[in-house]
Every structure is written in structure tokens, then in C-alpha cells.
C-alpha positions as CSV (number, residue, x, y, z in Angstrom):
1,M,-1.1,7.3,45.6
2,L,-3.4,4.3,46.2
3,G,-5.0,4.6,42.7
4,G,-1.8,5.2,40.8
5,G,-0.7,8.6,39.3
6,S,-3.2,8.9,36.5
7,P,-6.5,8.1,38.3
8,A,-5.3,10.2,41.3
9,Y,-4.6,13.3,39.3
10,E,-7.2,12.9,36.5
11,F,-9.7,15.2,38.1
12,R,-7.1,18.0,38.3
13,A,-6.8,17.8,34.5
14,D,-10.6,18.2,34.4
15,L,-10.2,21.2,36.7
16,R,-7.8,22.8,34.3
17,A,-10.2,22.3,31.4
18,V,-13.2,23.6,33.3
19,Y,-11.3,26.5,34.8
20,Q,-10.0,27.6,31.4
21,Y,-13.5,27.3,29.8
22,L,-14.8,29.6,32.5
23,C,-11.9,32.0,33.1
24,R,-9.8,32.2,29.9
25,N,-6.8,33.4,31.9
26,H,-4.6,30.4,32.4
27,P,-3.2,30.9,29.9
28,R,-4.5,34.3,28.7
29,A,-5.3,34.9,25.1
30,D,-2.1,37.0,24.6
31,E,0.2,34.4,26.2
32,P,1.8,31.3,24.5
33,Q,-0.8,28.6,24.2
34,Y,-0.2,25.0,25.3
35,P,-2.1,21.8,26.0
36,L,-3.6,22.0,29.5
37,W,-2.3,18.6,30.6
38,M,1.2,20.1,30.4
39,G,0.6,22.3,33.4
40,L,2.9,25.0,32.1
41,P,5.3,25.1,29.2
42,A,9.0,24.9,30.0
43,G,10.5,28.3,30.8
44,S,7.3,29.7,32.1
45,T,7.8,32.4,34.8
46,L,4.3,32.1,36.3
47,T,4.5,31.9,40.1
48,R,2.0,30.6,42.7
49,A,1.3,34.2,43.6
50,D,0.5,35.0,39.9
51,L,-1.9,32.0,39.8
52,A,-3.6,33.0,43.0
53,A,-4.2,36.4,41.5
54,R,-5.8,34.9,38.4
55,A,-8.0,32.7,40.5
56,R,-9.1,35.7,42.6
57,E,-9.7,37.6,39.4
58,C,-12.0,34.9,37.9
59,L,-13.5,33.1,40.8
60,G,-13.1,35.5,43.7
61,I,-11.0,33.0,45.6
62,G,-9.2,34.7,48.4
63,S,-11.9,37.3,48.8
64,P,-14.8,37.1,51.3
65,A,-17.9,35.6,49.7
66,A,-19.8,38.8,50.3
67,E,-17.2,40.7,48.1
68,R,-17.4,38.4,45.1
69,T,-19.3,39.6,42.1
70,P,-22.2,37.5,41.0
71,E,-20.2,36.3,38.0
72,Q,-17.3,35.2,40.2
73,A,-19.7,33.4,42.6
74,A,-21.4,31.6,39.7
75,R,-18.1,30.5,38.1
76,L,-16.8,29.3,41.5
77,K,-20.0,27.3,42.1
78,T,-19.6,25.7,38.7
79,V,-16.0,24.6,39.5
80,V,-17.1,23.2,42.9
81,D,-20.2,21.4,41.6
82,V,-18.6,19.9,38.4
83,I,-15.2,18.9,39.8
84,R,-16.8,18.0,43.2
85,I,-14.2,19.5,45.4
86,P,-14.7,22.0,48.3
87,E,-14.3,25.7,47.6
88,T,-11.4,25.7,50.2
89,S,-9.3,23.3,48.1
90,V,-9.8,24.8,44.6
91,L,-6.6,26.8,44.6
92,A,-4.5,24.0,46.0
93,H,-5.7,21.6,43.3
94,L,-5.2,24.3,40.7
95,N,-1.6,24.7,41.9
96,L,-1.0,20.9,41.5
97,A,-2.7,21.0,38.1
98,T,-0.2,23.7,37.1
99,F,3.2,23.2,38.7
100,H,3.1,19.5,39.4
101,F,1.7,18.8,36.0
102,Q,4.6,20.9,34.6
103,D,7.0,18.6,36.5
104,I,5.4,15.5,35.2
105,S,5.5,16.7,31.6
106,A,9.0,18.1,31.7
107,R,10.7,15.5,33.9
108,R,8.7,12.3,33.7
109,T,7.1,11.8,30.3
110,G,9.3,13.7,27.8
111,G,6.7,16.2,27.1
112,R,4.0,13.7,26.3
113,G,0.5,13.7,27.9
114,V,-0.6,11.1,30.4
115,F,-4.0,12.7,31.2
116,S,-7.1,12.6,28.9
117,N,-10.5,14.1,29.1
118,D,-11.6,12.7,25.7
119,G,-15.1,11.3,26.2
120,A,-15.5,12.7,29.7
121,V,-19.0,14.1,30.2
122,Y,-19.1,16.9,32.8
123,R,-22.2,17.5,34.9
124,G,-23.3,19.9,37.5
125,S,-23.1,23.3,35.8
126,A,-25.9,25.6,34.8
127,D,-25.5,24.5,31.2
128,D,-23.8,21.2,30.8
129,T,-24.3,21.1,27.1
130,A,-22.4,24.3,26.6
131,L,-19.7,23.3,29.0
132,N,-19.1,19.9,27.3
133,A,-19.1,21.5,23.9
134,G,-16.7,24.3,25.0
135,V,-14.0,22.7,27.2
136,A,-10.6,22.0,25.7
137,R,-10.2,18.3,25.0
138,F,-6.9,16.4,25.1
139,A,-5.9,12.8,24.7
140,A,-3.2,10.8,26.5
141,D,-0.1,9.3,24.7
142,P,-0.2,5.5,25.1
143,Q,3.5,5.1,25.5
144,A,3.7,7.9,28.1
145,T,0.8,6.4,29.9
146,R,2.5,3.1,30.2
147,A,5.8,4.7,31.4
148,F,3.9,6.8,34.0
149,A,2.1,3.7,35.3
150,E,5.4,2.0,35.7
151,D,6.5,4.9,37.9
152,T,3.3,5.4,39.9
153,A,0.8,2.5,39.7
154,Q,0.4,0.1,42.5
155,S,1.3,-3.6,41.9
156,G,-1.1,-4.8,44.6
157,R,1.5,-7.2,45.8
158,I,1.5,-6.8,49.6
159,P,3.4,-9.6,51.5
160,V,2.6,-8.2,54.9
161,P,-0.6,-7.2,56.7
162,V,-1.8,-3.8,55.6
163,L,-4.3,-1.7,57.6
164,T,-5.5,1.5,56.0
165,A,-7.5,4.5,57.3
166,H,-9.0,7.1,55.1
167,A,-11.2,10.2,55.8
168,I,-14.5,9.7,54.0
169,N,-14.5,13.4,52.9
170,D,-10.8,13.7,52.1
171,P,-10.6,16.8,49.8
172,T,-7.2,16.0,48.4
173,A,-7.0,12.2,47.9
174,F,-10.6,11.1,47.2
175,V,-11.7,8.1,49.3
176,E,-12.9,6.5,46.1
177,L,-9.2,5.7,45.4
178,E,-9.4,3.1,48.1
179,D,-11.8,1.1,45.9
180,L,-9.1,1.0,43.1
181,F,-6.5,0.0,45.7
182,R,-8.7,-2.9,46.9
183,Q,-9.3,-4.1,43.4
184,T,-5.6,-4.0,42.6
185,V,-4.6,-5.9,45.8
186,Q,-7.3,-8.5,45.2
187,A,-6.2,-9.0,41.6
188,A,-2.7,-9.6,42.8
189,G,-3.9,-12.2,45.4
190,G,-3.3,-10.1,48.5
191,G,-6.9,-9.5,49.5
192,D,-6.6,-11.5,52.8
193,R,-3.8,-9.2,53.9
194,L,-5.7,-5.9,53.5
195,V,-8.2,-4.3,55.9
196,Q,-9.5,-0.9,55.1
197,T,-11.1,1.5,57.6
198,F,-12.9,4.8,57.1
199,A,-13.7,7.7,59.4
200,D,-16.0,10.6,59.0
201,F,-13.5,13.5,58.7
202,R,-12.9,16.2,56.1
203,D,-9.1,16.3,56.4
204,H,-6.3,15.0,54.3
205,S,-3.2,14.9,56.5
206,Y,-4.6,14.2,60.0
207,M,-7.9,13.1,61.4
208,S,-7.8,13.1,65.2
209,H,-5.7,11.9,68.1
210,A,-8.1,9.1,68.9
211,V,-8.0,7.5,65.5
212,Y,-4.4,6.3,65.3
213,P,-3.7,4.4,68.5
214,P,-6.3,1.7,67.9
215,L,-5.0,1.3,64.3
216,F,-1.5,0.7,65.5
217,D,-2.8,-1.6,68.3
218,A,-4.8,-3.6,65.8
219,L,-1.9,-3.9,63.3
220,I,0.6,-5.0,65.9
221,E,-1.8,-7.6,67.2
222,W,-2.4,-8.8,63.7
223,V,1.3,-9.2,63.0
224,E,2.2,-10.8,66.4
225,T,-0.8,-13.1,66.9
226,G,-2.4,-13.5,63.5
227,R,-5.7,-12.1,64.7
228,K,-7.0,-10.1,61.8
229,P,-8.9,-6.9,62.7
230,T,-12.1,-5.8,61.2
231,P,-13.4,-2.2,60.6
232,R,-15.8,-2.8,63.5
233,S,-13.2,-4.1,65.9
234,V,-11.0,-1.0,65.2
235,A,-14.0,1.3,65.7
236,E,-14.9,-0.4,69.0
237,S,-11.3,-0.2,70.2
238,C,-11.3,3.5,69.4
239,E,-14.5,4.1,71.3
240,A,-13.0,2.3,74.3
241,Q,-10.0,4.5,74.4
242,R,-11.6,7.8,73.2
243,A,-11.8,9.5,76.6
244,R,-8.0,9.1,77.0
245,W,-7.4,11.3,74.0
246,S,-10.4,13.7,74.4
247,A,-11.0,13.4,70.7
248,D,-13.6,11.9,68.3
249,C,-13.2,8.5,66.6
250,R,-15.9,8.8,63.9
251,F,-15.0,5.4,62.4
252,R,-17.7,4.2,60.1
253,P,-17.3,0.4,59.9
254,D,-20.2,-0.1,57.5
255,H,-19.0,2.5,55.0
256,V,-18.9,1.2,51.4
257,V,-16.5,3.0,49.1
258,P,-18.1,4.0,45.8
259,A,-16.3,3.4,42.5
260,I,-13.9,6.1,41.3
261,D,-16.2,6.8,38.3
262,S,-18.9,8.0,40.7
263,R,-16.6,10.8,41.7
264,I,-14.6,11.7,38.6
265,A,-16.3,12.0,35.2
266,P,-15.9,8.6,33.6
267,R,-14.1,8.3,30.2
268,P,-12.3,5.7,28.1
269,R,-8.9,5.0,29.7
270,L,-5.8,3.6,28.2
271,Q,-4.6,0.3,29.8
272,P,-1.0,0.6,31.0
């Protein structure tokens, strides 16, 4: 989690707020109510299949686009445009914002919140004024935030060479988290030991066969000879080997990572 637990998961708290504003079925009005940062209350019997059914009911997820009602299509478009995630990953993020948030609340923070959307201004819907006025708002607990940061935040202290690669359009761990990681490492005095590379893929877990060999070659050479790689040298090495793997490189050595607030609605944040 290159940005630490709170920044990396903050947009999923936003997802819960926007989803509930649109759908009103997680929780339903006749079910026990709870703050959305909690994920689920202790003892809940909701399953992933139940949640998938609710998402299908409200957003048409799991149904072909042609079979969605206009209302479902409009609500799904709002989620995608406001939270800035692809349609294909909405349910996965909703699962994390439900079951993983429940684990964080019940097992990590003593039932106190570590996510806040106070002050967040959501944009991208058909009526942003109504959306921002209507979403549930919640604030983080300062003590819980500090404890969560101790468990999940990066120190930035890297005593060895570190070479990273990130898909520019990663739908799960936003590439903007790399900017937070860079700032953290530089603040800790390790900037000279960090090289970040970026490739034009849309995957989270694996990019292509051609991407990884030049990364390992560059890292080994850096360790053994002290010759520090650059994003361009890695990209050129990949192109030189690409035919061997019959796969694309797609490294973008000039890519500049935007700040996290360009991807996630900015808000005042508690300092751990």
C-alpha cells in the first residue's frame, strides 16, 4: 500500500457514500443503520452474493448493458464518473468497502472510524449540488487514524535500491499513490534509492511478460555495479528484448504522476 491505508482506501469510503445516496439498499431502510465507514456492523450475515444482488438491483451490474433500465444505467454512470473507477471494478471495490472495512473497524480500530468524507466535494454527476447535499458525511477519529497509520503507513526509509513499476490505468491501486510514495521516500532522505517506472496498462496484478525481465535486469545491475537505471533505460531495455517474449512493453518514461487529490476528491485530512 504505497500511499498508506487511509489514502489507498479513502475513495472506497466515497464509493459507499455515493452508492448509498443513489441506491438506499446498503443498508436498506428496514435494516439496522450504521456509519458507512464501518463496512458492516459486527454480526451482520450479509454475504458477497447478497451484495452482488443489491448492486445488480440498483446499478444493473452483472446484467448486459442492453438489459439495464435507464435508471440503473444512469446510477452506474454516476458511480463511474464521480468515483473515477471503471464499470468492471465497481463491485470489487464495493466488496472491499464492505467486508474489508468491517475487518478494519472490528479488528484494527476498536470500532472507530479512520475514513472521512467531511469537506469532500464530489463532481461528475448530473447534479453535483444535490449529490453533495445528500450523501452521508462521516469524520475520522484522530486516535484511530494515528493507530491505523502506525499499522499501514510507509516510513519512506529504504536502505536498498528500490525500482517500482505501476500500470498507469491500474483500476485497483491508483497510480497516483506513487506520488505519495515518492514524497514519503524523499522526506525520509531515500530519494536517491528510488526509481519509479510506469507502463500503459489497465491491469492491477500483471502487465505483460515483456515488462518484468528488464526491471529485474536493471535492479540487479544497480545492486551489483551501482549503475542506477532510469525510466528511459528500462524502457529501451524492454524494447530490445520484446521480440523474445512476444509481448508489449508500453513503458512511458516521460509519464508524470498526478497528485492523489487529482484522482480522489480532496478533503481536510488528519495528520497521523
